[in-house]
ZADRENGU-280618 format. One record per residue (C-alpha): residue number from 1; residue in one letter; x negated, y, z. Coordinates in steps of 0.1 Angstrom, whole numbers. Example, Ala and Ser with C-alpha at 12.3 -4.5 7.8 and 13.67 -1.06 7.14 Angstrom:
ZADRENGU-280618
<atom><nr>1</nr><rest>A</rest><X>-123</X><Y>-45</Y><Z>78</Z></atom>
<atom><nr>2</nr><rest>S</rest><X>-137</X><Y>-11</Y><Z>71</Z></atom>
//
This chain:
ZADRENGU-280618
<atom><nr>1</nr><rest>M</rest><X>-533</X><Y>864</Y><Z>-641</Z></atom>
<atom><nr>2</nr><rest>L</rest><X>-517</X><Y>853</Y><Z>-671</Z></atom>
<atom><nr>3</nr><rest>R</rest><X>-487</X><Y>839</Y><Z>-675</Z></atom>
<atom><nr>4</nr><rest>L</rest><X>-468</X><Y>821</Y><Z>-705</Z></atom>
<atom><nr>5</nr><rest>T</rest><X>-439</X><Y>842</Y><Z>-718</Z></atom>
<atom><nr>6</nr><rest>K</rest><X>-432</X><Y>823</Y><Z>-751</Z></atom>
<atom><nr>7</nr><rest>D</rest><X>-436</X><Y>787</Y><Z>-765</Z></atom>
<atom><nr>8</nr><rest>E</rest><X>-429</X><Y>786</Y><Z>-805</Z></atom>
<atom><nr>9</nr><rest>S</rest><X>-432</X><Y>755</Y><Z>-822</Z></atom>
<atom><nr>10</nr><rest>G</rest><X>-425</X><Y>738</Y><Z>-857</Z></atom>
<atom><nr>11</nr><rest>L</rest><X>-436</X><Y>729</Y><Z>-890</Z></atom>
<atom><nr>12</nr><rest>G</rest><X>-459</X><Y>756</Y><Z>-908</Z></atom>
<atom><nr>13</nr><rest>R</rest><X>-485</X><Y>761</Y><Z>-935</Z></atom>
<atom><nr>14</nr><rest>V</rest><X>-522</X><Y>774</Y><Z>-933</Z></atom>
<atom><nr>15</nr><rest>F</rest><X>-540</X><Y>797</Y><Z>-955</Z></atom>
<atom><nr>16</nr><rest>E</rest><X>-574</X><Y>815</Y><Z>-961</Z></atom>
<atom><nr>17</nr><rest>G</rest><X>-563</X><Y>846</Y><Z>-980</Z></atom>
<atom><nr>18</nr><rest>Q</rest><X>-542</X><Y>833</Y><Z>-1008</Z></atom>
<atom><nr>19</nr><rest>E</rest><X>-561</X><Y>796</Y><Z>-1007</Z></atom>
<atom><nr>20</nr><rest>F</rest><X>-537</X><Y>771</Y><Z>-993</Z></atom>
<atom><nr>21</nr><rest>I</rest><X>-555</X><Y>749</Y><Z>-970</Z></atom>
<atom><nr>22</nr><rest>A</rest><X>-530</X><Y>725</Y><Z>-952</Z></atom>
<atom><nr>23</nr><rest>D</rest><X>-494</X><Y>720</Y><Z>-940</Z></atom>
<atom><nr>24</nr><rest>I</rest><X>-494</X><Y>714</Y><Z>-904</Z></atom>
<atom><nr>25</nr><rest>R</rest><X>-475</X><Y>716</Y><Z>-870</Z></atom>
<atom><nr>26</nr><rest>Y</rest><X>-482</X><Y>744</Y><Z>-849</Z></atom>
<atom><nr>27</nr><rest>R</rest><X>-477</X><Y>758</Y><Z>-813</Z></atom>
<atom><nr>28</nr><rest>V</rest><X>-478</X><Y>795</Y><Z>-804</Z></atom>
<atom><nr>29</nr><rest>L</rest><X>-482</X><Y>803</Y><Z>-769</Z></atom>
<atom><nr>30</nr><rest>T</rest><X>-481</X><Y>840</Y><Z>-759</Z></atom>
<atom><nr>31</nr><rest>Y</rest><X>-494</X><Y>847</Y><Z>-724</Z></atom>
<atom><nr>32</nr><rest>A</rest><X>-488</X><Y>882</Y><Z>-705</Z></atom>
<atom><nr>33</nr><rest>N</rest><X>-504</X><Y>901</Y><Z>-682</Z></atom>
<atom><nr>34</nr><rest>S</rest><X>-490</X><Y>892</Y><Z>-645</Z></atom>
<atom><nr>35</nr><rest>G</rest><X>-488</X><Y>932</Y><Z>-641</Z></atom>
<atom><nr>36</nr><rest>K</rest><X>-510</X><Y>933</Y><Z>-610</Z></atom>
<atom><nr>37</nr><rest>I</rest><X>-543</X><Y>925</Y><Z>-595</Z></atom>
<atom><nr>38</nr><rest>D</rest><X>-544</X><Y>917</Y><Z>-557</Z></atom>
<atom><nr>39</nr><rest>F</rest><X>-578</X><Y>924</Y><Z>-540</Z></atom>
<atom><nr>40</nr><rest>L</rest><X>-586</X><Y>906</Y><Z>-508</Z></atom>
<atom><nr>41</nr><rest>D</rest><X>-583</X><Y>943</Y><Z>-489</Z></atom>
<atom><nr>42</nr><rest>G</rest><X>-547</X><Y>937</Y><Z>-494</Z></atom>
<atom><nr>43</nr><rest>S</rest><X>-545</X><Y>964</Y><Z>-521</Z></atom>
<atom><nr>44</nr><rest>V</rest><X>-528</X><Y>960</Y><Z>-555</Z></atom>
<atom><nr>45</nr><rest>L</rest><X>-538</X><Y>975</Y><Z>-589</Z></atom>
<atom><nr>46</nr><rest>P</rest><X>-508</X><Y>974</Y><Z>-615</Z></atom>
<atom><nr>47</nr><rest>T</rest><X>-520</X><Y>963</Y><Z>-648</Z></atom>
<atom><nr>48</nr><rest>S</rest><X>-505</X><Y>962</Y><Z>-682</Z></atom>
<atom><nr>49</nr><rest>G</rest><X>-513</X><Y>944</Y><Z>-717</Z></atom>
<atom><nr>50</nr><rest>T</rest><X>-500</X><Y>916</Y><Z>-735</Z></atom>
<atom><nr>51</nr><rest>G</rest><X>-528</X><Y>891</Y><Z>-725</Z></atom>
<atom><nr>52</nr><rest>S</rest><X>-533</X><Y>866</Y><Z>-755</Z></atom>
<atom><nr>53</nr><rest>V</rest><X>-517</X><Y>844</Y><Z>-779</Z></atom>
<atom><nr>54</nr><rest>R</rest><X>-532</X><Y>810</Y><Z>-786</Z></atom>
<atom><nr>55</nr><rest>I</rest><X>-522</X><Y>789</Y><Z>-815</Z></atom>
<atom><nr>56</nr><rest>R</rest><X>-527</X><Y>753</Y><Z>-816</Z></atom>
<atom><nr>57</nr><rest>I</rest><X>-527</X><Y>732</Y><Z>-852</Z></atom>
<atom><nr>58</nr><rest>S</rest><X>-520</X><Y>696</Y><Z>-859</Z></atom>
<atom><nr>59</nr><rest>P</rest><X>-536</X><Y>676</Y><Z>-875</Z></atom>
<atom><nr>60</nr><rest>R</rest><X>-570</X><Y>694</Y><Z>-857</Z></atom>
<atom><nr>61</nr><rest>S</rest><X>-589</X><Y>682</Y><Z>-888</Z></atom>
<atom><nr>62</nr><rest>S</rest><X>-570</X><Y>705</Y><Z>-914</Z></atom>
<atom><nr>63</nr><rest>V</rest><X>-587</X><Y>735</Y><Z>-897</Z></atom>
<atom><nr>64</nr><rest>S</rest><X>-617</X><Y>723</Y><Z>-880</Z></atom>
<atom><nr>65</nr><rest>A</rest><X>-641</X><Y>732</Y><Z>-911</Z></atom>
<atom><nr>66</nr><rest>Y</rest><X>-627</X><Y>770</Y><Z>-908</Z></atom>
<atom><nr>67</nr><rest>L</rest><X>-641</X><Y>775</Y><Z>-872</Z></atom>
<atom><nr>68</nr><rest>G</rest><X>-643</X><Y>812</Y><Z>-870</Z></atom>
<atom><nr>69</nr><rest>R</rest><X>-630</X><Y>823</Y><Z>-903</Z></atom>
<atom><nr>70</nr><rest>R</rest><X>-596</X><Y>845</Y><Z>-906</Z></atom>
<atom><nr>71</nr><rest>L</rest><X>-568</X><Y>821</Y><Z>-916</Z></atom>
<atom><nr>72</nr><rest>T</rest><X>-530</X><Y>830</Y><Z>-917</Z></atom>
<atom><nr>73</nr><rest>L</rest><X>-504</X><Y>808</Y><Z>-901</Z></atom>
<atom><nr>74</nr><rest>H</rest><X>-468</X><Y>808</Y><Z>-919</Z></atom>
<atom><nr>75</nr><rest>M</rest><X>-445</X><Y>798</Y><Z>-899</Z></atom>
<atom><nr>76</nr><rest>N</rest><X>-412</X><Y>782</Y><Z>-902</Z></atom>
<atom><nr>77</nr><rest>D</rest><X>-392</X><Y>812</Y><Z>-894</Z></atom>
<atom><nr>78</nr><rest>G</rest><X>-409</X><Y>832</Y><Z>-923</Z></atom>
<atom><nr>79</nr><rest>M</rest><X>-432</X><Y>852</Y><Z>-901</Z></atom>
<atom><nr>80</nr><rest>K</rest><X>-470</X><Y>849</Y><Z>-904</Z></atom>
<atom><nr>81</nr><rest>R</rest><X>-495</X><Y>851</Y><Z>-876</Z></atom>
<atom><nr>82</nr><rest>D</rest><X>-533</X><Y>858</Y><Z>-881</Z></atom>
<atom><nr>83</nr><rest>F</rest><X>-558</X><Y>837</Y><Z>-862</Z></atom>
<atom><nr>84</nr><rest>Y</rest><X>-595</X><Y>822</Y><Z>-858</Z></atom>
<atom><nr>85</nr><rest>P</rest><X>-597</X><Y>786</Y><Z>-851</Z></atom>
<atom><nr>86</nr><rest>S</rest><X>-622</X><Y>786</Y><Z>-822</Z></atom>
<atom><nr>87</nr><rest>S</rest><X>-625</X><Y>749</Y><Z>-814</Z></atom>
<atom><nr>88</nr><rest>P</rest><X>-625</X><Y>720</Y><Z>-837</Z></atom>
<atom><nr>89</nr><rest>D</rest><X>-597</X><Y>707</Y><Z>-813</Z></atom>
<atom><nr>90</nr><rest>G</rest><X>-574</X><Y>728</Y><Z>-836</Z></atom>
<atom><nr>91</nr><rest>D</rest><X>-571</X><Y>759</Y><Z>-813</Z></atom>
<atom><nr>92</nr><rest>G</rest><X>-571</X><Y>792</Y><Z>-825</Z></atom>
<atom><nr>93</nr><rest>E</rest><X>-569</X><Y>827</Y><Z>-809</Z></atom>
<atom><nr>94</nr><rest>A</rest><X>-542</X><Y>849</Y><Z>-827</Z></atom>
<atom><nr>95</nr><rest>F</rest><X>-547</X><Y>887</Y><Z>-831</Z></atom>
<atom><nr>96</nr><rest>G</rest><X>-527</X><Y>915</Y><Z>-843</Z></atom>
<atom><nr>97</nr><rest>E</rest><X>-487</X><Y>912</Y><Z>-844</Z></atom>
<atom><nr>98</nr><rest>P</rest><X>-469</X><Y>888</Y><Z>-864</Z></atom>
<atom><nr>99</nr><rest>Y</rest><X>-455</X><Y>900</Y><Z>-897</Z></atom>
//
């Protein structure tokens, strides 16, 4: 099971490589693994891992034409996140670490 561990939002910019796409509002949601798997027989298996990082972009239309393409979110704190838009709703899946 995943649990929300970090919720960041702000104003940012989206690029594809060096090409500017749009000024946007973003929300970056970081989920971590809960740390265990409970089995029906009562046993518990410890787990590790970071889980996933979801990115939500608004306005949605700014990235909807880029589904499945590698984009970079430049966040208002100066950090960058690479992500793939995964739905026309402005949702995306981040990969790698922020830089």
